[in-house]
VOBA-1610 file (N, C-alpha, C; in pm, whole numbers, padded with zeros to 5 digits, always signed):
BEGIN
Met+01709+04229+00007Met+01830+04274-00062Met+01867+04174-00172Phe+01856+04216-00297Phe+01894+04128-00408Phe+02042+04149-00438Gly+02117+04041-00442Gly+02261+04052-00462Gly+02324+04121-00343Tyr+02429+04198-00368Tyr+02496+04270-00260Tyr+02547+04403-00314Lys+02513+04512-00245Lys+02556+04645-00286Lys+02682+04681-00206Ala+02796+04665-00271Ala+02924+04687-00203Ala+02949+04835-00178Ser+02994+04868-00059Ser+03036+05004-00027Ser+03179+05025-00078Glu+03225+05149-00076Glu+03364+05175-00115Glu+03461+05105-00021Tyr+03424+05097+00106Tyr+03509+05026+00203Tyr+03513+04876+00173Asp+03398+04818+00137Asp+03394+04677+00096Asp+03491+04653-00020Lys+03484+04740-00119Lys+03569+04723-00238Lys+03716+04731-00201Lys+03750+04820-00111Lys+03888+04835-00067Lys+03936+04709+00006Val+03852+04657+00096Val+03889+04536+00171Val+03909+04419+00074Tyr+03817+04403-00019Tyr+03826+04290-00113Tyr+03950+04302-00201Glu+03972+04419-00260Glu+04083+04436-00353Glu+04219+04427-00283Glu+04230+04485-00165Glu+04360+04494-00099Glu+04392+04375-00009Glu+04290+04307+00042Glu+04316+04201+00140Glu+04277+04061+00095Leu+04176+04049+00009Leu+04118+03917-00015Leu+04134+03864-00157Lys+04125+03948-00255Lys+04118+03902-00393Lys+04235+03813-00432Asp+04354+03856-00404Asp+04472+03779-00443Asp+04495+03658-00353Phe+04440+03662-00233Phe+04455+03550-00141Phe+04366+03433-00180Leu+04246+03461-00230Leu+04148+03357-00260Leu+04179+03286-00392Pro+04151+03155-00400Pro+04167+03084-00527Pro+04067+03135-00630Asp+04093+03105-00755Asp+04004+03149-00862Asp+03872+03071-00862Lys+03877+02944-00818Lys+03757+02859-00811Lys+03724+02832-00665Ile+03597+02855-00628Ile+03555+02844-00488Ile+03423+02766-00482Ile+03413+02675-00384Ile+03287+02608-00356Ile+03242+02648-00215Asp+03128+02710-00208Asp+03067+02750-00081Asp+02980+02633-00035Thr+03019+02567+00074Thr+02954+02442+00114Thr+02834+02461+00207His+02791+02585+00230His+02686+02606+00330His+02605+02731+00296Val+02504+02714+00210Val+02424+02827+00162Val+02276+02794+00178His+02200+02886+00237His+02055+02869+00252His+01984+02946+00141Val+01901+02875+00067Val+01827+02933-00045Val+01678+02910-00020Phe+01600+03016-00019Phe+01459+03004+00021Phe+01382+03129-00020Lys+01251+03121-00007Lys+01164+03236-00029Lys+01090+03268+00101Asn+01046+03392+00113Asn+00982+03435+00238Asn+00857+03354+00273Asp+00784+03306+00173Asp+00662+03234+00206Asp+00688+03092+00257Phe+00816+03054+00270Phe+00850+02927+00333Phe+00858+02943+00485Leu+00857+03068+00532Leu+00877+03096+00674Leu+00758+03051+00756Leu+00786+02974+00861Leu+00680+02929+00951Leu+00660+03026+01067Lys+00770+03077+01120Lys+00763+03168+01234Lys+00886+03257+01233Lys+00865+03386+01243Lys+00974+03482+01241Lys+01067+03460+01360Ser+01196+03450+01334Ser+01293+03431+01442Ser+01300+03555+01529Thr+01312+03534+01659Thr+01327+03647+01752Thr+01472+03676+01783Thr+01565+03600+01727Thr+01708+03624+01750Thr+01762+03723+01646Trp+01888+03760+01660Trp+01949+03854+01567Trp+01949+03799+01424Val+01953+03668+01409Val+01953+03609+01274Val+01827+03649+01199Gly+01715+03653+01270Gly+01590+03691+01206Gly+01589+03833+01155Lys+01674+03920+01211Lys+01681+04059+01168Lys+01767+04077+01043Val+01853+03979+01014Val+01946+03995+00901Val+01924+03890+00792Met+01834+03796+00814Met+01811+03686+00720Met+01703+03726+00622Tyr+01744+03773+00505Tyr+01650+03815+00403Tyr+01624+03702+00304Glu+01510+03709+00237Glu+01477+03613+00132Glu+01595+03595+00036Cys+01621+03470-00001Cys+01737+03444-00087Cys+01707+03331-00185Pro+01636+03361-00294Pro+01612+03260-00397Pro+01739+03235-00479Leu+01733+03139-00567Leu+01849+03098-00646Leu+01910+03215-00723Glu+01826+03295-00787Glu+01878+03406-00868Glu+01955+03506-00781Asp+01909+03522-00658Asp+01973+03614-00564Asp+02113+03566-00527Ile+02126+03438-00490Ile+02257+03390-00446Ile+02357+03390-00562Arg+02309+03360-00681Arg+02401+03365-00796Arg+02452+03507-00818Arg+02365+03605-00806Arg+02406+03746-00820Arg+02496+03787-00705Thr+02468+03738-00585Thr+02547+03772-00468Thr+02692+03727-00484Phe+02712+03607-00537Phe+02850+03560-00558Phe+02926+03652-00653Val+02859+03699-00757Val+02922+03790-00852Val+02958+03922-00784Asp+02866+03973-00701Asp+02886+04102-00635Asp+02991+04096-00525Met+02994+03988-00449Met+03080+03982-00331Met+03218+03924-00360Leu+03226+03838-00462Leu+03354+03776-00495Leu+03384+03797-00644Pro+03394+03923-00687Pro+03415+03950-00829Pro+03545+03889-00880Gly+03537+03834-00999Gly+03653+03772-01060Gly+03672+03626-01023Lys+03589+03573-00933Lys+03600+03434-00891Lys+03485+03353-00950Met+03512+03225-00976Met+03408+03132-01016Met+03360+03061-00890Val+03230+03071-00862Val+03177+03019-00735Val+03057+02928-00761Lys+03060+02811-00699Lys+02946+02721-00694Lys+02911+02698-00547Ala+02789+02648-00521Ala+02745+02635-00382Ala+02676+02502-00356Val+02680+02461-00231Val+02596+02352-00180Val+02479+02419-00109Met+02357+02394-00159Met+02240+02470-00116Met+02144+02385-00033Met+02078+02451+00060Met+01974+02388+00141Met+01871+02493+00176Gly+01753+02450+00218Gly+01652+02544+00262Gly+01687+02599+00400Gly+01595+02676+00456Gly+01612+02721+00593Gly+01568+02609+00686Pro+01655+02561+00774Pro+01620+02445+00858Pro+01497+02465+00945Thr+01465+02590+00980Thr+01346+02615+01062Thr+01230+02669+00979Tyr+01240+02657+00846Tyr+01132+02698+00757Tyr+01048+02574+00723Asp+00947+02592+00641Asp+00863+02482+00596Asp+00948+02386+00511His+00969+02266+00562His+01059+02173+00495His+01005+02125+00361Ala+00876+02101+00353Ala+00819+02053+00228Ala+00842+02154+00115Lys+00813+02280+00144Lys+00834+02385+00044Lys+00983+02405+00016Gly+01062+02408+00121Gly+01205+02432+00105Gly+01275+02323+00028Asn+01246+02198+00061Asn+01310+02086-00009Asn+01265+02077-00153Thr+01138+02110-00179Thr+01090+02113-00317Thr+01164+02219-00398Tyr+01187+02334-00333Tyr+01258+02442-00403Tyr+01402+02401-00432Ile+01468+02338-00336Ile+01606+02294-00358Ile+01612+02187-00466His+01511+02101-00472His+01505+02002-00581His+01503+02073-00716Gly+01431+02185-00724Gly+01431+02263-00847Gly+01568+02323-00877Cys+01640+02363-00773Cys+01776+02415-00791Cys+01869+02305-00844Ile+01853+02183-00793Ile+01933+02070-00840Ile+01907+02047-00989Ala+01780+02059-01029Ala+01744+02044-01170Ala+01810+02150-01257Cys+01848+02263-01194Cys+01917+02372-01266Cys+02069+02359-01258Gly+02117+02243-01212Gly+02260+02217-01210Gly+02329+02246-01078Glu+02252+02277-00973Glu+02311+02306-00843Glu+02323+02180-00757Thr+02389+02191-00643Thr+02407+02081-00549Thr+02323+02110-00425Gly+02249+02010-00375Gly+02158+02036-00266Gly+02161+01935-00154Leu+02122+01980-00034Leu+02101+01896+00083Leu+01955+01903+00126Phe+01905+01794+00182Phe+01765+01776+00219Phe+01747+01808+00367Cys+01666+01907+00400Cys+01643+01942+00541Cys+01552+01839+00607Thr+01589+01798+00729Thr+01516+01693+00799Thr+01477+01735+00940Lys+01385+01657+00997Lys+01349+01664+01138Lys+01381+01529+01202Tyr+01368+01522+01333Tyr+01400+01398+01402Tyr+01311+01282+01359Asp+01191+01313+01311Asp+01096+01208+01274Asp+01067+01204+01125Thr+01154+01261+01043Thr+01134+01255+00898Thr+01135+01110+00851Asp+01037+01074+00771Asp+01024+00937+00721Asp+01150+00896+00645Leu+01203+00780+00678Leu+01325+00731+00612Leu+01304+00715+00461Lys+01183+00681+00421Lys+01157+00664+00278Lys+01170+00797+00204Leu+01131+00907+00270Leu+01146+01040+00208Leu+01293+01075+00190Ile+01373+01045+00293Ile+01516+01073+00285Ile+01582+00990+00176Glu+01549+00862+00174Glu+01609+00773+00074Glu+01570+00816-00067Asp+01443+00850-00087Asp+01397+00894-00219Asp+01468+01022-00262Ala+01487+01114-00166Ala+01555+01240-00199Ala+01697+01216-00248Ile+01766+01121-00185Ile+01906+01096-00219Ile+01920+01005-00341Val+01841+00900-00345Val+01855+00801-00453Val+01793+00848-00583Asn+01678+00916-00572Asn+01603+00950-00694Asn+01600+01097-00731Lys+01625+01186-00635Lys+01609+01329-00663Lys+01739+01408-00664Gly+01850+01342-00641Gly+01979+01408-00658Gly+02034+01480-00538Phe+01967+01474-00422Phe+02022+01536-00301Phe+02146+01458-00258Lys+02247+01530-00209Lys+02373+01467-00169Lys+02374+01423-00022Gly+02271+01459+00052Gly+02266+01423+00192Gly+02163+01507+00263Ile+02181+01524+00395Ile+02079+01594+00473Ile+02138+01707+00557Lys+02048+01797+00599Lys+02081+01906+00690Lys+01984+01901+00808Pro+02021+01832+00916Pro+01940+01835+01037Pro+01970+01961+01118Tyr+01890+01987+01221Tyr+01907+02110+01297Tyr+01853+02089+01438Pro+01920+02141+01541Pro+01878+02115+01680Pro+01735+02154+01710Ala+01682+02258+01645Ala+01545+02301+01672Ala+01443+02196+01628Asn+01481+02108+01536Asn+01389+02008+01482Asn+01395+01878+01564Arg+01371+01894+01694Arg+01380+01787+01794Arg+01241+01763+01851Pro+01221+01660+01934Pro+01094+01648+02006Pro+01070+01771+02092Ser+00947+01819+02096Ser+00916+01946+02159Ser+00939+01947+02310Tyr+00941+01831+02373Tyr+00959+01828+02518Tyr+01105+01847+02561Ile+01198+01849+02467Ile+01339+01868+02499Ile+01373+02016+02486Pro+01423+02080+02593Pro+01463+02221+02582Pro+01572+02238+02476Leu+01563+02345+02399Leu+01657+02364+02289Leu+01802+02361+02337Gly+01830+02424+02450Gly+01967+02429+02500Gly+02021+02297+02547Glu+01935+02196+02554Glu+01977+02063+02598Glu+01966+01959+02487Ser+01940+02003+02365Ser+01917+01911+02254Ser+02047+01840+02214Arg+02052+01709+02239Arg+02168+01629+02201Arg+02160+01594+02052Ile+02272+01557+01995Ile+02274+01527+01852Ile+02171+01421+01817Phe+02166+01313+01895Phe+02075+01203+01860Phe+01929+01236+01886Asp+01901+01351+01949Asp+01763+01394+01965Asp+01705+01446+01835Phe+01788+01502+01749Phe+01738+01555+01622Phe+01799+01484+01501Leu+01895+01396+01524Leu+01955+01315+01418Leu+01963+01171+01470Pro+01851+01099+01466Pro+01844+00966+01529Pro+01924+00860+01454His+01946+00750+01524His+02031+00644+01469His+01973+00580+01343Asp+01841+00574+01331Asp+01787+00513+01209Asp+01820+00597+01085Gln+01820+00729+01101Gln+01861+00815+00989Gln+02011+00799+00962Leu+02090+00795+01067Leu+02235+00779+01050Leu+02269+00648+00981Lys+02200+00540+01019Lys+02226+00411+00956Lys+02194+00415+00807Leu+02079+00476+00773Leu+02043+00488+00631Leu+02148+00567+00555Leu+02188+00680+00609Leu+02284+00765+00540Leu+02421+00699+00532Asn+02455+00621+00632Asn+02579+00545+00627Asn+02573+00441+00515Asp+02458+00372+00504Asp+02442+00273+00397Asp+02450+00337+00259Leu+02400+00462+00249Leu+02401+00532+00121Leu+02531+00606+00094Gly+02617+00617+00197Gly+02741+00693+00182Gly+02718+00841+00161Ser+02618+00896+00231Ser+02575+01033+00207Ser+02629+01131+00311Val+02607+01259+00283Val+02656+01369+00365Val+02556+01402+00475Val+02608+01434+00595Val+02530+01499+00700Val+02602+01629+00736Leu+02537+01742+00712Leu+02592+01872+00751Leu+02529+01907+00885Leu+02608+01897+00992Leu+02555+01897+01128Leu+02584+02026+01203His+02478+02093+01245His+02485+02209+01333His+02454+02156+01474Ile+02556+02148+01559Ile+02534+02091+01693Ile+02459+02189+01782Gly+02389+02135+01881Gly+02316+02217+01976Gly+02387+02224+02111Arg+02310+02252+02215Arg+02354+02260+02353Arg+02431+02389+02380Asp+02408+02443+02498Asp+02458+02576+02532Asp+02611+02585+02537Lys+02678+02474+02568Lys+02825+02476+02578Lys+02894+02452+02444Arg+02815+02429+02340Arg+02867+02420+02204Arg+02973+02311+02190Leu+03086+02343+02125Leu+03185+02240+02094Leu+03248+02180+02218Lys+03258+02256+02325Lys+03325+02203+02445Lys+03236+02110+02527Asp+03109+02100+02489Asp+03017+02016+02564Asp+03060+01869+02552Pro+03085+01800+02663Pro+03132+01662+02655Pro+03032+01567+02592Val+02902+01597+02603Val+02800+01513+02538Val+02811+01527+02386Asn+02827+01650+02338Asn+02845+01670+02194Asn+02968+01597+02143Val+03078+01611+02213Val+03204+01547+02169Val+03189+01395+02169Ala+03129+01341+02274Ala+03110+01196+02282Ala+03022+01145+02169Gln+02914+01219+02137Gln+02825+01172+02031Gln+02888+01190+01893Leu+02969+01292+01875Leu+03044+01304+01749Leu+03137+01185+01732Met+03204+01146+01838Met+03294+01031+01830Met+03216+00902+01805Glu+03097+00891+01862Glu+03015+00773+01839Glu+02974+00763+01692Ile+02937+00876+01632Ile+02904+00876+01490Ile+03025+00835+01407Glu+03141+00890+01440Glu+03264+00856+01369Glu+03291+00705+01372Glu+03270+00644+01487Glu+03302+00502+01503Glu+03194+00408+01447Lys+03067+00444+01465Lys+02959+00355+01424Lys+02924+00365+01276Tyr+02951+00482+01216Tyr+02904+00506+01080Tyr+03020+00553+00991Pro+03116+00465+00964Pro+03238+00506+00893Pro+03216+00544+00747Asn+03103+00502+00688Asn+03076+00535+00548Asn+03001+00667+00533Leu+02959+00722+00647Leu+02890+00851+00650Leu+02988+00965+00627Lys+02945+01066+00556Lys+03031+01183+00533Lys+02982+01296+00624Leu+03036+01302+00745Leu+02991+01398+00846Leu+03072+01527+00839Ile+02999+01639+00832Ile+03061+01772+00835Ile+03007+01845+00957Val+03093+01889+01046Val+03053+01966+01164Val+03054+02113+01125Ala+02936+02172+01117Ala+02923+02310+01070Ala+02975+02410+01173His+03025+02523+01124His+03066+02637+01207His+03180+02601+01305Ile+03257+02496+01274Ile+03356+02444+01370Ile+03288+02425+01506Gly+03174+02360+01503Gly+03102+02329+01626Gly+03046+02450+01699Arg+03022+02559+01627Arg+02969+02684+01685Arg+03064+02742+01789Ala+03194+02724+01769Ala+03293+02783+01859Ala+03323+02924+01812Tyr+03241+03019+01857Tyr+03250+03158+01814Tyr+03330+03245+01912Ser+03350+03195+02034Ser+03432+03262+02136Ser+03537+03163+02184Pro+03652+03211+02231Pro+03756+03118+02277Pro+03705+03018+02380Glu+03613+03063+02465Glu+03562+02974+02570Glu+03479+02858+02515Asp+03432+02870+02390Asp+03352+02763+02329Asp+03435+02643+02288Leu+03566+02660+02278Leu+03652+02553+02227Leu+03677+02443+02329Gly+03705+02483+02454Gly+03742+02385+02555Gly+03860+02303+02506Asp+03857+02173+02536Asp+03964+02084+02489Asp+03909+01983+02388Ala+03803+02023+02316Ala+03736+01930+02225Ala+03831+01868+02124Phe+03924+01946+02072Phe+04011+01893+01966Phe+04117+01796+02019Glu+04134+01789+02150Glu+04220+01685+02205Glu+04160+01547+02180Thr+04028+01542+02171Thr+03958+01417+02137Thr+03934+01407+01987Leu+03885+01515+01927Leu+03846+01511+01786Leu+03966+01494+01692Lys+04085+01523+01739Lys+04203+01504+01655Lys+04228+01357+01622His+04163+01267+01696His+04180+01124+01671His+04085+01071+01564Thr+03998+01157+01513Thr+03907+01113+01407Thr+03981+01099+01276Lys+03922+01020+01186Lys+03982+00997+01054Lys+03896+01050+00940Asn+03765+01056+00962Asn+03673+01089+00853Asn+03602+01223+00869Met+03577+01263+00992Met+03498+01382+01022Met+03557+01507+00957Met+03470+01589+00895Met+03513+01714+00836Met+03446+01830+00909Phe+03492+01950+00879Phe+03441+02071+00944Phe+03425+02180+00838Asp+03330+02273+00861Asp+03331+02398+00785Asp+03346+02514+00884Phe+03402+02625+00836Phe+03419+02742+00923Phe+03317+02851+00887Cys+03202+02804+00838Cys+03091+02889+00801Cys+03053+02986+00913Ala+03046+03116+00880Ala+03003+03221+00973Ala+03084+03221+01102Asn+03210+03184+01093Asn+03296+03180+01212Asn+03409+03281+01193Thr+03422+03374+01285Thr+03529+03475+01277Thr+03626+03462+01393Leu+03639+03341+01448Leu+03732+03318+01558Leu+03857+03249+01505Ser+03966+03323+01498Ser+04090+03268+01445Ser+04137+03146+01523Glu+04120+03150+01656Glu+04164+03038+01739Glu+04092+02909+01700Ala+03963+02919+01670Ala+03887+02800+01632Ala+03938+02742+01500Ile+03961+02829+01403Ile+04011+02783+01273Ile+04149+02721+01289Glu+04235+02785+01366Glu+04371+02733+01385Glu+04370+02600+01459Glu+04290+02589+01566Glu+04285+02463+01641Glu+04231+02350+01554Cys+04132+02381+01473Cys+04076+02281+01383Cys+04181+02235+01281Leu+04251+02330+01222Leu+04354+02295+01123Leu+04466+02214+01185Lys+04507+02251+01305Lys+04614+02175+01372Lys+04570+02034+01406Ala+04441+02018+01436Ala+04390+01887+01477Ala+04366+01794+01359Val+04306+01844+01250Val+04265+01754+01142Val+04327+01788+01007Gly+04393+01905+00996Gly+04461+01940+00873Gly+04372+02004+00768Pro+04432+02066+00667Pro+04355+02142+00566Pro+04274+02057+00471Lys+04292+01926+00469Lys+04212+01842+00380Lys+04079+01802+00444Arg+04055+01846+00569Arg+03928+01814+00634Arg+03856+01939+00685Leu+03892+02053+00631Leu+03824+02179+00660Leu+03774+02238+00529Met+03652+02292+00530Met+03594+02348+00409Met+03535+02486+00433Tyr+03537+02564+00329Tyr+03480+02698+00330Tyr+03329+02691+00317Gly+03259+02773+00396Gly+03115+02790+00384Gly+03079+02927+00438Thr+02959+02975+00408Thr+02927+03113+00445Thr+02801+03130+00530Asp+02706+03037+00521Asp+02576+03056+00585Asp+02495+03167+00517Met+02524+03195+00391Met+02445+03292+00318Met+02296+03263+00334Pro+02210+03366+00342Pro+02240+03507+00324Pro+02280+03583+00451Val+02300+03512+00563Val+02335+03580+00689Val+02461+03663+00673Thr+02558+03612+00597Thr+02688+03680+00589Thr+02689+03800+00493Lys+02573+03841+00443Lys+02563+03973+00379Lys+02562+04083+00486Met+02535+04045+00608Met+02522+04137+00721Met+02644+04228+00733Arg+02620+04356+00766Arg+02730+04450+00786Arg+02765+04449+00935Met+02891+04413+00965Met+02927+04392+01106Met+03076+04363+01122Arg+03118+04357+01246Arg+03240+04288+01287Arg+03207+04221+01419Arg+03286+04124+01460Arg+03251+04045+01579Arg+03362+04052+01683Ile+03320+04064+01808Ile+03412+04057+01921Ile+03360+03951+02017Ser+03440+03920+02118Ser+03398+03827+02221Ser+03426+03888+02357Glu+03326+03880+02446Glu+03341+03929+02582Glu+03286+03827+02680Asn+03372+03781+02771Asn+03328+03688+02876Asn+03256+03566+02820Gly+03309+03512+02712Gly+03253+03391+02653Gly+03132+03411+02565Thr+03096+03536+02536Thr+02981+03566+02451Thr+03026+03641+02327Tyr+02985+03593+02209Tyr+03018+03667+02088Tyr+02920+03782+02073Ile+02971+03894+02019Ile+02889+04014+02002Ile+02913+04069+01862Asn+02805+04088+01786Asn+02812+04148+01654Asn+02802+04300+01667Ile+02905+04370+01623Ile+02904+04516+01623Ile+02844+04561+01491Val+02731+04633+01497Val+02657+04668+01376Val+02630+04819+01371Pro+02607+04873+01251Pro+02575+05016+01240Pro+02446+05051+01313Lys+02447+05163+01382Lys+02330+05205+01459Lys+02208+05219+01369Gly+02099+05154+01408Gly+01972+05167+01338Gly+01953+05076+01218Leu+02060+05011+01172Leu+02048+04934+01048Leu+01958+04812+01063Tyr+01958+04749+01180Tyr+01882+04626+01199Tyr+01770+04643+01303Gly+01719+04764+01314Gly+01608+04788+01405Gly+01653+04790+01550Asp+01563+04760+01638Asp+01592+04762+01782Asp+01663+04633+01821Val+01791+04644+01856Val+01870+04527+01895Val+01908+04533+02043Ser+01845+04623+02117Ser+01885+04647+02255Ser+01866+04525+02346Gly+01773+04437+02309Gly+01747+04322+02395Gly+01825+04197+02358Asp+01917+04207+02263Asp+01991+04090+02215Asp+02135+04098+02264Val+02178+04002+02343Val+02314+04003+02399Val+02420+03986+02292His+02379+03939+02172His+02475+03917+02065His+02484+04035+01967Met+02417+04146+01998Met+02420+04262+01909Met+02455+04388+01987Arg+02539+04473+01926Arg+02575+04601+01986Arg+02594+04702+01872Glu+02539+04819+01888Glu+02546+04920+01782Glu+02667+05011+01799Thr+02711+05064+01685Thr+02820+05160+01683Thr+02785+05271+01585Glu+02846+05388+01603Glu+02825+05501+01512Glu+02958+05550+01459Gly+02958+05590+01332Gly+03076+05652+01273Gly+03190+05557+01245Glu+03166+05427+01245Glu+03271+05328+01221Glu+03249+05262+01086Glu+03354+05251+01007Glu+03342+05181+00880Glu+03339+05031+00906Leu+03235+04966+00858Leu+03221+04822+00877Leu+03201+04757+00741Thr+03264+04644+00721Thr+03242+04566+00601Thr+03141+04456+00633Cys+03129+04357+00545Cys+03029+04253+00564Cys+03085+04133+00642Phe+02994+04056+00695Phe+03026+03936+00771Phe+03116+03842+00688Leu+03085+03826+00560Leu+03165+03736+00476Leu+03311+03780+00473Tyr+03336+03909+00450Tyr+03474+03955+00442Tyr+03544+03943+00577Glu+03470+03961+00686Glu+03529+03941+00818Glu+03569+03795+00837Glu+03483+03703+00794Glu+03515+03560+00801Glu+03641+03529+00720Leu+03649+03585+00600Leu+03764+03559+00513Leu+03891+03623+00568Arg+03880+03740+00625Arg+03996+03804+00689Arg+04054+03715+00798Val+03966+03658+00878Val+04009+03574+00990Val+04073+03445+00939Phe+04014+03385+00836Phe+04077+03265+00781Phe+04215+03298+00725Lys+04227+03410+00658Lys+04357+03449+00604Lys+04460+03463+00716Arg+04420+03524+00828Arg+04510+03539+00942Arg+04554+03402+00996Ala+04458+03310+01007Ala+04489+03176+01054Ala+04584+03105+00957Ala+04557+03120+00828Ala+04642+03058+00726Ala+04785+03111+00733Gln+04798+03240+00755Gln+04932+03299+00767Gln+05002+03253+00894Asn+04927+03246+01005Asn+04986+03202+01131Asn+05038+03058+01123Leu+04965+02974+01049Leu+05003+02833+01038Leu+05086+02805+00913Lys+05114+02910+00838Lys+05196+02898+00717Lys+05137+02796+00617Leu+05007+02807+00593Leu+04945+02720+00494Leu+04999+02753+00356Thr+05011+02650+00274Thr+05056+02670+00137Thr+04939+02709+00048Lys+04971+02750-00074Lys+04867+02783-00171Lys+04781+02659-00199Glu+04844+02543-00202Glu+04769+02418-00223Glu+04674+02391-00106Asp+04721+02416+00017Asp+04635+02398+00134Asp+04510+02486+00125Ile+04531+02611+00088Ile+04420+02706+00078Ile+04324+02663-00032Asn+04378+02615-00143Asn+04292+02566-00251Asn+04212+02445-00207Asp+04273+02358-00124Asp+04199+02244-00071Asp+04077+02290+00008Val+04096+02387+00096Val+03988+02436+00183Val+03876+02501+00103Phe+03913+02577+00002Phe+03812+02654-00073Phe+03755+02580-00193Tyr+03823+02475-00239Tyr+03772+02410-00359Tyr+03786+02257-00358Thr+03909+02207-00345Thr+03934+02065-00372Thr+03860+01971-00278Asn+03857+02002-00149Asn+03791+01913-00054Asn+03643+01896-00087Ala+03576+02006-00113Ala+03434+02001-00148Ala+03412+01938-00285Ser+03503+01965-00378Ser+03492+01906-00512Ser+03493+01755-00503Lys+03583+01700-00421Lys+03590+01555-00406Lys+03470+01500-00329Leu+03428+01568-00226Leu+03319+01521-00143Leu+03187+01519-00218Tyr+03159+01625-00292Tyr+03028+01640-00357Tyr+03030+01607-00507Gly+03148+01586-00563Gly+03157+01560-00706Gly+03128+01684-00789Ile+03168+01799-00739Ile+03149+01925-00810Ile+03279+01962-00879Glu+03275+01977-01009Glu+03393+02018-01084Glu+03357+02128-01182Phe+03440+02229-01190Phe+03421+02337-01289Phe+03553+02409-01311
//
């Protein structure tokens, strides 16, 4: 899918609910840009059914199609589970075209490669991922330091660079090991610019636990609400750290997906049009519906943020901070 083909319902949602709420200038801090031949292995999860090729030209067109009338820039990275050499080379080319990029890493990525990417090639930091751990560690048990080791953290702290962190482990944000290691990073590496992606993957109320009772004591840690449609997560994050430490992100191209999300018994479920994404019967996170008007994942994410902003009575300046100013200061992006 090149760009985004808006339905009449999409246009109605954007014009009536989102256009006037959103600032004129937006920085999307979490965008995956890649080509299909970077793929190492087709994902068997629902993400693999909705993750289409997304080169630079595609994402630029998508911003025009999905957020008409807005000026949008992005922080770009490859697919974390794709071929890193190809993906990072492609992102380097995007940086040469005036874009902002992060370098995808594995637990054993050579420190010299990371340093060269940041010092000489213009990358603003790294994007580690739980799957890029030692193979003997089960994915559901992957601790932060299993895929983001201390030697990488020390280097990035010395360089004052960004780490955009997707945490692992089955209990997500409420996992005490995740919370403890986040606090350890905060204390040991104060010059590091740590962003916890997806509000710690808290997609259902049960994923939150009491994590923010601890994380509210942080001073530097930031969060993005990328691909998160849980109002409680956004509100708890804002109450804990405030609007100057939360940033907008989308996880494009995943959020082109047509859906809405519910939660049942601690499991998030994407409600999708029947037949649109093939056979989803074996995926606990997918459920089909017929005859229901559905908009895209991005608009659902924005609807939920708007609800949270209204509930907490955020000001126009607060909203501008989340969608533009915080990222502008962090990455040095101005337009």
